[in-house]
A tleap script that builds the chain and sets N, CA, C and O, in Angstrom:
source leaprc.protein.ff14SB
mol = sequence {
  NMET PRO ASP LEU HIE ALA ARG ILE THR GLY
  PHE ALA ARG HIE ALA ALA GLN THR THR ASP
  LEU THR SER PRO ILE TYR ALA ILE ILE ALA
  SER ALA GLY THR GLY GLU ALA GLU LEU TYR
  GLU LEU GLN ARG THR ARG LEU GLU ILE ARG
  PHE ASP GLY GLN ARG ARG ILE MET ILE ALA
  LEU VAL GLN GLY GLN GLN LEU ARG PRO GLY
  LEU SER ALA GLU GLN ALA ALA ASP THR PHE
  SER ALA LEU THR SER PRO GLU LEU HIE HIE
  LEU LEU THR VAL GLY ARG GLY TRP SER GLN
  ARG ARG TYR ALA ARG TRP LEU GLU GLN THR
  LEU THR ALA ALA LEU LEU CGLU
}
set mol.1.N position { 12.345 18.667 9.387 }
set mol.1.CA position { 11.663 17.952 9.093 }
set mol.1.C position { 12.656 16.904 8.718 }
set mol.1.O position { 13.861 17.072 8.526 }
set mol.2.N position { 11.805 15.531 8.624 }
set mol.2.CA position { 12.934 14.709 8.027 }
set mol.2.C position { 13.434 13.965 6.065 }
set mol.2.O position { 13.044 14.700 5.157 }
set mol.3.N position { 13.742 13.442 5.889 }
set mol.3.CA position { 14.248 13.901 4.701 }
set mol.3.C position { 12.520 12.493 3.793 }
set mol.3.O position { 11.756 11.836 4.500 }
set mol.4.N position { 12.501 12.513 2.696 }
set mol.4.CA position { 11.564 11.873 2.101 }
set mol.4.C position { 11.450 10.130 1.862 }
set mol.4.O position { 10.531 9.337 1.660 }
set mol.5.N position { 13.420 10.025 2.060 }
set mol.5.CA position { 13.640 8.802 2.666 }
set mol.5.C position { 13.010 8.130 3.695 }
set mol.5.O position { 12.527 7.003 3.806 }
set mol.6.N position { 13.147 9.248 4.545 }
set mol.6.CA position { 12.433 8.583 6.359 }
set mol.6.C position { 11.089 8.530 6.269 }
set mol.6.O position { 10.520 7.805 7.085 }
set mol.7.N position { 10.310 9.236 5.323 }
set mol.7.CA position { 9.299 9.717 5.582 }
set mol.7.C position { 8.552 8.574 4.764 }
set mol.7.O position { 7.517 8.069 5.200 }
set mol.8.N position { 9.189 8.148 3.424 }
set mol.8.CA position { 8.338 6.992 2.700 }
set mol.8.C position { 8.645 5.793 3.309 }
set mol.8.O position { 8.257 4.724 2.838 }
set mol.9.N position { 9.584 5.907 4.741 }
set mol.9.CA position { 9.657 4.584 5.038 }
set mol.9.C position { 9.263 4.340 6.207 }
set mol.9.O position { 9.051 3.279 6.795 }
set mol.10.N position { 9.177 5.427 6.512 }
set mol.10.CA position { 7.576 5.639 7.808 }
set mol.10.C position { 6.215 5.590 7.580 }
set mol.10.O position { 5.346 5.713 8.443 }
set mol.11.N position { 6.012 5.366 6.138 }
set mol.11.CA position { 4.398 5.472 5.744 }
set mol.11.C position { 4.615 4.236 4.759 }
set mol.11.O position { 3.855 4.534 3.838 }
set mol.12.N position { 4.850 3.756 4.624 }
set mol.12.CA position { 5.348 2.117 4.348 }
set mol.12.C position { 5.233 1.046 6.184 }
set mol.12.O position { 5.049 -0.160 6.352 }
set mol.13.N position { 5.379 1.843 6.917 }
set mol.13.CA position { 5.574 1.206 8.301 }
set mol.13.C position { 4.716 0.752 8.583 }
set mol.13.O position { 4.545 -0.425 8.900 }
set mol.14.N position { 3.168 2.535 8.470 }
set mol.14.CA position { 2.161 2.400 9.377 }
set mol.14.C position { 1.775 1.363 7.884 }
set mol.14.O position { 1.176 0.354 8.256 }
set mol.15.N position { 1.957 1.388 6.519 }
set mol.15.CA position { 1.014 0.872 6.275 }
set mol.15.C position { 1.136 -0.719 5.847 }
set mol.15.O position { 0.319 -1.402 5.229 }
set mol.16.N position { 2.391 -1.072 6.365 }
set mol.16.CA position { 2.685 -2.639 6.676 }
set mol.16.C position { 1.993 -3.443 8.236 }
set mol.16.O position { 1.837 -4.602 8.619 }
set mol.17.N position { 1.729 -2.095 8.780 }
set mol.17.CA position { 1.402 -2.708 10.104 }
set mol.17.C position { -0.457 -2.606 10.205 }
set mol.17.O position { -1.244 -3.070 11.029 }
set mol.18.N position { -0.727 -1.485 8.515 }
set mol.18.CA position { -2.276 -1.501 9.054 }
set mol.18.C position { -2.972 -2.680 7.919 }
set mol.18.O position { -4.000 -3.356 7.965 }
set mol.19.N position { -2.229 -2.589 7.239 }
set mol.19.CA position { -2.470 -4.066 6.154 }
set mol.19.C position { -2.150 -5.098 7.264 }
set mol.19.O position { -2.935 -5.897 6.754 }
set mol.20.N position { -1.760 -5.667 8.160 }
set mol.20.CA position { -1.616 -7.055 8.188 }
set mol.20.C position { -2.688 -7.592 9.007 }
set mol.20.O position { -3.100 -8.741 9.162 }
set mol.21.N position { -3.224 -5.869 9.753 }
set mol.21.CA position { -4.994 -5.840 10.949 }
set mol.21.C position { -6.496 -6.610 9.625 }
set mol.21.O position { -7.336 -7.510 9.638 }
set mol.22.N position { -6.065 -5.623 8.780 }
set mol.22.CA position { -7.268 -5.627 7.765 }
set mol.22.C position { -6.439 -6.212 6.771 }
set mol.22.O position { -5.550 -5.361 6.740 }
set mol.23.N position { -6.200 -6.830 6.170 }
set mol.23.CA position { -6.056 -8.031 5.053 }
set mol.23.C position { -7.528 -9.745 5.805 }
set mol.23.O position { -8.265 -10.494 5.164 }
set mol.24.N position { -7.404 -9.682 6.519 }
set mol.24.CA position { -7.739 -10.429 6.213 }
set mol.24.C position { -9.661 -10.237 6.917 }
set mol.24.O position { -10.340 -11.134 7.416 }
set mol.25.N position { -9.992 -9.010 6.729 }
set mol.25.CA position { -10.718 -8.476 6.233 }
set mol.25.C position { -11.313 -9.039 4.923 }
set mol.25.O position { -12.113 -9.934 4.650 }
set mol.26.N position { -10.632 -8.195 4.272 }
set mol.26.CA position { -10.423 -8.026 2.919 }
set mol.26.C position { -10.350 -9.800 1.291 }
set mol.26.O position { -10.827 -10.215 0.235 }
set mol.27.N position { -9.520 -10.015 2.217 }
set mol.27.CA position { -9.608 -11.689 2.346 }
set mol.27.C position { -10.873 -12.540 2.117 }
set mol.27.O position { -11.057 -13.156 1.067 }
set mol.28.N position { -11.787 -12.541 3.214 }
set mol.28.CA position { -12.708 -12.832 3.425 }
set mol.28.C position { -14.123 -12.006 2.711 }
set mol.28.O position { -15.183 -12.625 2.627 }
set mol.29.N position { -14.056 -11.126 2.410 }
set mol.29.CA position { -14.821 -9.507 1.478 }
set mol.29.C position { -14.508 -10.511 -0.014 }
set mol.29.O position { -15.610 -10.712 -0.526 }
set mol.30.N position { -13.989 -10.825 -0.402 }
set mol.30.CA position { -12.926 -11.731 -2.084 }
set mol.30.C position { -13.391 -12.807 -1.671 }
set mol.30.O position { -14.308 -13.154 -2.416 }
set mol.31.N position { -13.183 -13.680 -0.664 }
set mol.31.CA position { -13.817 -15.098 -1.495 }
set mol.31.C position { -15.543 -15.277 -1.115 }
set mol.31.O position { -16.328 -16.048 -1.668 }
set mol.32.N position { -15.781 -14.472 -0.188 }
set mol.32.CA position { -17.909 -14.285 -0.549 }
set mol.32.C position { -18.154 -14.554 -1.647 }
set mol.32.O position { -19.001 -15.400 -1.936 }
set mol.33.N position { -17.658 -14.080 -2.272 }
set mol.33.CA position { -18.277 -14.036 -4.038 }
set mol.33.C position { -17.994 -12.771 -4.321 }
set mol.33.O position { -17.857 -11.803 -3.572 }
set mol.34.N position { -17.904 -12.892 -5.705 }
set mol.34.CA position { -17.424 -11.568 -6.946 }
set mol.34.C position { -18.985 -11.757 -7.363 }
set mol.34.O position { -18.897 -12.378 -8.422 }
set mol.35.N position { -19.497 -11.682 -7.264 }
set mol.35.CA position { -20.762 -12.199 -8.474 }
set mol.35.C position { -21.936 -11.653 -7.672 }
set mol.35.O position { -23.099 -11.713 -8.072 }
set mol.36.N position { -21.476 -10.998 -6.260 }
set mol.36.CA position { -22.296 -9.894 -5.877 }
set mol.36.C position { -22.803 -9.002 -5.890 }
set mol.36.O position { -21.950 -8.357 -5.281 }
set mol.37.N position { -23.663 -8.213 -6.111 }
set mol.37.CA position { -23.224 -6.547 -6.638 }
set mol.37.C position { -22.938 -6.099 -5.090 }
set mol.37.O position { -21.810 -5.627 -4.946 }
set mol.38.N position { -23.528 -6.138 -4.213 }
set mol.38.CA position { -23.219 -6.109 -3.865 }
set mol.38.C position { -21.937 -5.917 -3.049 }
set mol.38.O position { -21.622 -4.770 -2.735 }
set mol.39.N position { -21.278 -6.812 -2.734 }
set mol.39.CA position { -19.431 -6.950 -2.153 }
set mol.39.C position { -18.750 -6.640 -3.382 }
set mol.39.O position { -17.537 -6.505 -3.218 }
set mol.40.N position { -19.260 -6.444 -4.875 }
set mol.40.CA position { -19.089 -6.144 -5.783 }
set mol.40.C position { -18.522 -4.119 -5.820 }
set mol.40.O position { -17.698 -3.557 -6.540 }
set mol.41.N position { -19.411 -3.575 -4.724 }
set mol.41.CA position { -19.847 -2.368 -4.666 }
set mol.41.C position { -18.585 -1.771 -3.159 }
set mol.41.O position { -17.819 -0.809 -3.084 }
set mol.42.N position { -18.953 -3.027 -2.082 }
set mol.42.CA position { -18.009 -2.820 -0.915 }
set mol.42.C position { -17.425 -2.719 -1.553 }
set mol.42.O position { -17.676 -1.678 -2.160 }
set mol.43.N position { -15.516 -3.870 -2.441 }
set mol.43.CA position { -14.649 -4.252 -2.193 }
set mol.43.C position { -14.270 -2.664 -3.851 }
set mol.43.O position { -13.119 -2.383 -4.184 }
set mol.44.N position { -15.302 -2.106 -4.390 }
set mol.44.CA position { -14.515 -1.091 -5.361 }
set mol.44.C position { -14.415 0.472 -4.043 }
set mol.44.O position { -13.571 1.328 -3.777 }
set mol.45.N position { -15.647 0.156 -3.606 }
set mol.45.CA position { -15.297 2.114 -2.654 }
set mol.45.C position { -14.329 2.007 -1.380 }
set mol.45.O position { -13.727 2.954 -0.873 }
set mol.46.N position { -14.296 0.709 -0.973 }
set mol.46.CA position { -12.869 0.453 -0.475 }
set mol.46.C position { -12.134 0.822 -1.049 }
set mol.46.O position { -11.698 1.970 -0.958 }
set mol.47.N position { -11.714 -0.121 -1.912 }
set mol.47.CA position { -10.447 0.560 -2.647 }
set mol.47.C position { -10.181 1.867 -2.964 }
set mol.47.O position { -9.112 2.440 -2.755 }
set mol.48.N position { -11.222 2.365 -3.502 }
set mol.48.CA position { -11.980 4.124 -4.262 }
set mol.48.C position { -10.666 5.384 -2.275 }
set mol.48.O position { -9.885 6.332 -2.191 }
set mol.49.N position { -11.571 4.037 -0.994 }
set mol.49.CA position { -11.430 4.867 -0.006 }
set mol.49.C position { -9.810 4.891 0.116 }
set mol.49.O position { -9.156 5.932 0.064 }
set mol.50.N position { -9.336 3.781 0.260 }
set mol.50.CA position { -8.158 3.347 0.656 }
set mol.50.C position { -7.198 4.268 -0.143 }
set mol.50.O position { -6.570 5.237 0.285 }
set mol.51.N position { -7.221 3.799 -1.285 }
set mol.51.CA position { -6.127 5.063 -2.769 }
set mol.51.C position { -6.499 6.785 -2.802 }
set mol.51.O position { -5.910 7.755 -3.278 }
set mol.52.N position { -7.715 6.621 -2.084 }
set mol.52.CA position { -7.563 8.329 -2.074 }
set mol.52.C position { -6.625 8.994 -0.885 }
set mol.52.O position { -5.800 9.907 -0.926 }
set mol.53.N position { -7.189 7.986 0.404 }
set mol.53.CA position { -6.074 7.686 1.263 }
set mol.53.C position { -4.875 7.866 1.428 }
set mol.53.O position { -4.244 8.408 2.336 }
set mol.54.N position { -4.509 7.261 0.266 }
set mol.54.CA position { -3.214 7.148 0.686 }
set mol.54.C position { -2.196 8.367 -0.680 }
set mol.54.O position { -1.057 8.804 -0.844 }
set mol.55.N position { -3.596 8.430 -1.364 }
set mol.55.CA position { -3.273 9.383 -2.646 }
set mol.55.C position { -2.242 11.279 -2.571 }
set mol.55.O position { -1.279 11.925 -2.985 }
set mol.56.N position { -3.748 11.277 -1.490 }
set mol.56.CA position { -3.555 12.066 -0.393 }
set mol.56.C position { -1.689 13.037 0.521 }
set mol.56.O position { -1.063 14.091 0.622 }
set mol.57.N position { -1.742 11.072 1.045 }
set mol.57.CA position { -0.147 11.417 2.108 }
set mol.57.C position { 0.491 11.194 1.605 }
set mol.57.O position { 1.496 11.347 2.299 }
set mol.58.N position { 1.112 10.445 -0.460 }
set mol.58.CA position { 1.677 10.678 -0.642 }
set mol.58.C position { 2.283 12.623 -1.662 }
set mol.58.O position { 3.230 13.331 -2.004 }
set mol.59.N position { 1.059 12.494 -1.643 }
set mol.59.CA position { 1.419 13.674 -2.666 }
set mol.59.C position { 2.045 15.127 -1.000 }
set mol.59.O position { 3.216 15.493 -0.907 }
set mol.60.N position { 1.175 15.507 -0.232 }
set mol.60.CA position { 2.096 15.150 0.783 }
set mol.60.C position { 3.149 15.287 1.421 }
set mol.60.O position { 3.531 16.236 2.105 }
set mol.61.N position { 3.896 13.768 1.060 }
set mol.61.CA position { 5.235 13.997 1.964 }
set mol.61.C position { 5.567 14.653 0.738 }
set mol.61.O position { 5.952 15.818 0.839 }
set mol.62.N position { 5.487 14.071 -0.552 }
set mol.62.CA position { 6.837 14.613 -1.297 }
set mol.62.C position { 6.671 16.019 -1.972 }
set mol.62.O position { 7.208 16.331 -3.034 }
set mol.63.N position { 6.004 16.683 -1.354 }
set mol.63.CA position { 5.963 18.103 -1.429 }
set mol.63.C position { 7.439 18.653 -1.241 }
set mol.63.O position { 8.268 18.447 -0.353 }
set mol.64.N position { 7.473 19.424 -2.392 }
set mol.64.CA position { 8.747 20.299 -2.179 }
set mol.64.C position { 10.454 18.979 -2.834 }
set mol.64.O position { 11.352 19.200 -3.646 }
set mol.65.N position { 10.251 18.167 -2.260 }
set mol.65.CA position { 11.055 16.680 -2.329 }
set mol.65.C position { 11.496 15.954 -3.534 }
set mol.65.O position { 10.582 15.696 -4.317 }
set mol.66.N position { 12.687 15.560 -3.872 }
set mol.66.CA position { 12.348 14.912 -5.476 }
set mol.66.C position { 12.066 12.987 -5.492 }
set mol.66.O position { 12.832 12.282 -4.836 }
set mol.67.N position { 11.049 12.433 -6.210 }
set mol.67.CA position { 10.882 11.446 -6.484 }
set mol.67.C position { 12.015 10.812 -7.532 }
set mol.67.O position { 12.669 11.543 -8.276 }
set mol.68.N position { 12.153 9.487 -7.503 }
set mol.68.CA position { 13.109 8.925 -8.653 }
set mol.68.C position { 12.574 10.045 -10.483 }
set mol.68.O position { 11.454 10.529 -10.649 }
set mol.69.N position { 13.357 10.116 -11.176 }
set mol.69.CA position { 13.358 11.194 -12.151 }
set mol.69.C position { 12.074 10.166 -13.070 }
set mol.69.O position { 12.072 8.984 -13.414 }
set mol.70.N position { 11.175 11.175 -13.212 }
set mol.70.CA position { 10.175 11.117 -14.079 }
set mol.70.C position { 8.993 10.274 -13.433 }
set mol.70.O position { 8.088 9.503 -13.755 }
set mol.71.N position { 9.639 10.984 -12.160 }
set mol.71.CA position { 7.701 9.816 -11.981 }
set mol.71.C position { 7.417 11.306 -10.593 }
set mol.71.O position { 7.961 11.960 -9.703 }
set mol.72.N position { 6.248 11.097 -11.293 }
set mol.72.CA position { 4.968 11.731 -10.955 }
set mol.72.C position { 4.587 11.964 -8.583 }
set mol.72.O position { 5.406 11.723 -7.696 }
set mol.73.N position { 3.952 12.183 -8.511 }
set mol.73.CA position { 4.171 12.003 -7.542 }
set mol.73.C position { 2.147 10.991 -7.165 }
set mol.73.O position { 1.735 10.432 -6.149 }
set mol.74.N position { 1.540 11.196 -8.411 }
set mol.74.CA position { 0.357 10.700 -8.435 }
set mol.74.C position { 1.074 9.138 -8.986 }
set mol.74.O position { 0.366 8.159 -8.750 }
set mol.75.N position { 1.774 8.996 -9.355 }
set mol.75.CA position { 2.618 7.686 -9.989 }
set mol.75.C position { 3.145 6.820 -9.608 }
set mol.75.O position { 3.445 5.721 -10.075 }
set mol.76.N position { 3.427 7.807 -7.767 }
set mol.76.CA position { 4.118 7.628 -6.203 }
set mol.76.C position { 3.030 6.755 -5.669 }
set mol.76.O position { 3.027 5.610 -5.218 }
set mol.77.N position { 1.893 7.870 -5.909 }
set mol.77.CA position { 0.535 7.288 -5.384 }
set mol.77.C position { 0.108 5.496 -5.581 }
set mol.77.O position { 0.330 4.652 -4.713 }
set mol.78.N position { -0.260 5.340 -6.349 }
set mol.78.CA position { -0.364 4.392 -7.829 }
set mol.78.C position { 0.239 3.354 -7.476 }
set mol.78.O position { -0.526 2.665 -6.802 }
set mol.79.N position { 1.071 2.966 -7.573 }
set mol.79.CA position { 2.178 2.475 -6.610 }
set mol.79.C position { 2.761 2.414 -4.941 }
set mol.79.O position { 3.454 1.700 -4.216 }
set mol.80.N position { 2.473 2.871 -4.926 }
set mol.80.CA position { 2.445 2.971 -3.152 }
set mol.80.C position { 1.276 1.604 -3.280 }
set mol.80.O position { 1.451 0.386 -3.314 }
set mol.81.N position { -0.002 2.492 -3.332 }
set mol.81.CA position { -1.539 0.878 -3.077 }
set mol.81.C position { -0.998 -0.058 -3.633 }
set mol.81.O position { -0.469 -0.980 -3.011 }
set mol.82.N position { -1.049 0.038 -5.074 }
set mol.82.CA position { -0.573 -1.833 -5.735 }
set mol.82.C position { 0.623 -1.943 -4.723 }
set mol.82.O position { 0.951 -3.020 -5.222 }
set mol.83.N position { 1.575 -1.764 -3.722 }
set mol.83.CA position { 2.939 -2.721 -3.237 }
set mol.83.C position { 2.039 -2.837 -2.365 }
set mol.83.O position { 1.782 -4.034 -2.237 }
set mol.84.N position { 0.894 -1.663 -1.120 }
set mol.84.CA position { 0.714 -2.174 -0.152 }
set mol.84.C position { -0.832 -2.665 0.456 }
set mol.84.O position { -1.333 -2.619 1.580 }
set mol.85.N position { -1.354 -3.197 -0.989 }
set mol.85.CA position { -3.311 -3.548 -1.253 }
set mol.85.C position { -2.617 -5.348 -0.135 }
set mol.85.O position { -1.663 -6.107 -0.308 }
set mol.86.N position { -3.708 -5.288 0.869 }
set mol.86.CA position { -4.705 -6.446 1.590 }
set mol.86.C position { -4.206 -7.470 -0.060 }
set mol.86.O position { -3.816 -8.565 0.344 }
set mol.87.N position { -4.151 -7.435 -1.090 }
set mol.87.CA position { -4.295 -8.903 -1.786 }
set mol.87.C position { -2.916 -9.433 -1.941 }
set mol.87.O position { -2.533 -10.603 -1.913 }
set mol.88.N position { -1.986 -7.896 -2.178 }
set mol.88.CA position { -0.677 -8.547 -1.721 }
set mol.88.C position { -0.032 -9.496 -0.648 }
set mol.88.O position { 0.432 -10.636 -0.613 }
set mol.89.N position { -0.265 -8.317 0.312 }
set mol.89.CA position { 0.341 -8.810 1.339 }
set mol.89.C position { -0.574 -10.356 2.112 }
set mol.89.O position { -0.145 -11.062 3.024 }
set mol.90.N position { -1.540 -10.460 1.568 }
set mol.90.CA position { -2.222 -11.777 2.052 }
set mol.90.C position { -0.928 -12.945 1.615 }
set mol.90.O position { -0.006 -13.560 2.151 }
set mol.91.N position { -1.746 -12.715 -0.087 }
set mol.91.CA position { 0.062 -14.062 -1.090 }
set mol.91.C position { 0.684 -13.874 -0.749 }
set mol.91.O position { 1.587 -14.384 -1.413 }
set mol.92.N position { 1.287 -13.096 0.459 }
set mol.92.CA position { 2.614 -13.277 0.342 }
set mol.92.C position { 2.634 -13.520 2.072 }
set mol.92.O position { 3.692 -14.018 2.457 }
set mol.93.N position { 1.727 -13.270 3.038 }
set mol.93.CA position { 2.757 -14.049 4.486 }
set mol.93.C position { 0.766 -14.926 4.839 }
set mol.93.O position { 0.512 -14.991 6.042 }
set mol.94.N position { -0.190 -15.386 4.045 }
set mol.94.CA position { -0.408 -16.219 4.592 }
set mol.94.C position { -0.137 -17.271 3.321 }
set mol.94.O position { 0.044 -18.419 3.729 }
set mol.95.N position { -0.049 -17.088 1.442 }
set mol.95.CA position { 0.535 -17.547 0.789 }
set mol.95.C position { 1.810 -18.155 0.757 }
set mol.95.O position { 1.996 -19.267 1.249 }
set mol.96.N position { 2.529 -17.623 0.313 }
set mol.96.CA position { 3.940 -18.088 1.100 }
set mol.96.C position { 4.801 -18.348 2.321 }
set mol.96.O position { 5.898 -18.851 2.563 }
set mol.97.N position { 3.392 -17.541 3.251 }
set mol.97.CA position { 4.454 -17.883 4.634 }
set mol.97.C position { 5.194 -17.023 5.216 }
set mol.97.O position { 5.737 -17.374 6.263 }
set mol.98.N position { 5.467 -15.378 4.591 }
set mol.98.CA position { 6.205 -15.026 5.227 }
set mol.98.C position { 5.478 -14.982 6.796 }
set mol.98.O position { 4.371 -15.349 7.188 }
set mol.99.N position { 6.849 -14.247 7.607 }
set mol.99.CA position { 6.377 -13.149 8.189 }
set mol.99.C position { 5.689 -11.358 7.905 }
set mol.99.O position { 5.596 -10.639 6.910 }
set mol.100.N position { 5.309 -11.200 9.420 }
set mol.100.CA position { 4.921 -9.877 9.420 }
set mol.100.C position { 6.513 -8.910 9.155 }
set mol.100.O position { 6.891 -8.479 8.066 }
set mol.101.N position { 6.913 -8.825 9.893 }
set mol.101.CA position { 8.975 -8.411 10.310 }
set mol.101.C position { 9.143 -8.419 8.815 }
set mol.101.O position { 8.803 -7.466 8.115 }
set mol.102.N position { 9.954 -10.091 8.113 }
set mol.102.CA position { 10.077 -10.251 6.147 }
set mol.102.C position { 8.940 -9.122 5.855 }
set mol.102.O position { 9.220 -7.929 5.971 }
set mol.103.N position { 7.432 -9.631 5.408 }
set mol.103.CA position { 6.564 -8.600 4.842 }
set mol.103.C position { 7.267 -7.155 5.159 }
set mol.103.O position { 8.403 -7.488 4.822 }
set mol.104.N position { 7.392 -5.953 5.517 }
set mol.104.CA position { 7.900 -4.693 6.262 }
set mol.104.C position { 8.980 -4.538 5.917 }
set mol.104.O position { 9.199 -3.668 5.074 }
set mol.105.N position { 9.975 -5.273 6.409 }
set mol.105.CA position { 11.325 -4.996 6.023 }
set mol.105.C position { 10.977 -5.560 4.376 }
set mol.105.O position { 11.424 -4.989 3.381 }
set mol.106.N position { 10.682 -5.971 4.360 }
set mol.106.CA position { 10.252 -5.882 2.233 }
set mol.106.C position { 9.744 -4.718 1.426 }
set mol.106.O position { 10.031 -4.005 0.464 }
set mol.107.N position { 8.485 -4.998 2.700 }
set mol.107.CA position { 7.802 -3.238 1.916 }
set mol.107.C position { 8.204 -2.268 2.187 }
set mol.107.O position { 7.823 -1.421 1.378 }
set mol.108.N position { 9.295 -1.569 3.529 }
set mol.108.CA position { 9.963 -0.447 3.174 }
set mol.108.C position { 11.389 -1.035 2.004 }
set mol.108.O position { 11.300 -0.261 1.051 }
set mol.109.N position { 12.349 -1.832 1.776 }
set mol.109.CA position { 13.127 -1.222 0.640 }
set mol.109.C position { 12.565 -1.418 -0.390 }
set mol.109.O position { 13.005 -0.628 -1.226 }
set mol.110.N position { 11.024 -2.729 -1.224 }
set mol.110.CA position { 10.484 -2.411 -2.290 }
set mol.110.C position { 10.464 -0.758 -2.625 }
set mol.110.O position { 11.146 -0.177 -3.470 }
set mol.111.N position { 9.308 -0.086 -1.549 }
set mol.111.CA position { 8.722 0.983 -1.597 }
set mol.111.C position { 9.858 2.138 -2.092 }
set mol.111.O position { 9.660 2.890 -3.047 }
set mol.112.N position { 11.185 2.136 -1.195 }
set mol.112.CA position { 12.040 3.512 -1.404 }
set mol.112.C position { 12.789 3.053 -2.509 }
set mol.112.O position { 13.439 3.912 -3.106 }
set mol.113.N position { 12.857 1.596 -3.013 }
set mol.113.CA position { 14.063 1.224 -4.619 }
set mol.113.C position { 12.892 1.785 -5.706 }
set mol.113.O position { 13.287 2.276 -6.764 }
set mol.114.N position { 11.076 1.678 -5.349 }
set mol.114.CA position { 10.863 2.237 -6.927 }
set mol.114.C position { 10.511 3.183 -6.604 }
set mol.114.O position { 9.879 3.628 -7.562 }
set mol.115.N position { 10.471 4.284 -5.349 }
set mol.115.CA position { 9.947 5.857 -5.906 }
set mol.115.C position { 11.412 6.610 -5.125 }
set mol.115.O position { 11.386 7.774 -4.725 }
set mol.116.N position { 12.453 5.852 -5.026 }
set mol.116.CA position { 13.547 6.803 -5.411 }
set mol.116.C position { 14.745 6.818 -5.461 }
set mol.116.O position { 15.310 5.954 -4.790 }
set mol.117.N position { 15.657 7.843 -6.310 }
set mol.117.CA position { 16.878 7.257 -6.816 }
set mol.117.C position { 17.638 6.174 -6.009 }
set mol.117.O position { 18.676 5.686 -6.456 }
savepdb mol mol.pdb
quit
């Protein structure tokens, strides 16, 4: 079984690929307006689904492994979810002009630094 560093890095790599495909969709939903109840509900639901899936994966990844001292699996899932958000991906790749490769490398480095000793 790969060590926790390799598992976190792999999960980050997968999230970077997925976010590259989905962040334009989320940007369209966000730009359509937050005043509409249906759009608000769609955004809230998609965030809950994304976080729940990432939380379950994170808990499975860290089972029996040691995260950074004082960091629970739930806190690690919150951190992972925030850093892999479509909004942050859009900000860095569109707003700041980062390549997808640069974003993926940054995400792997940032997540391992945030979650592991």
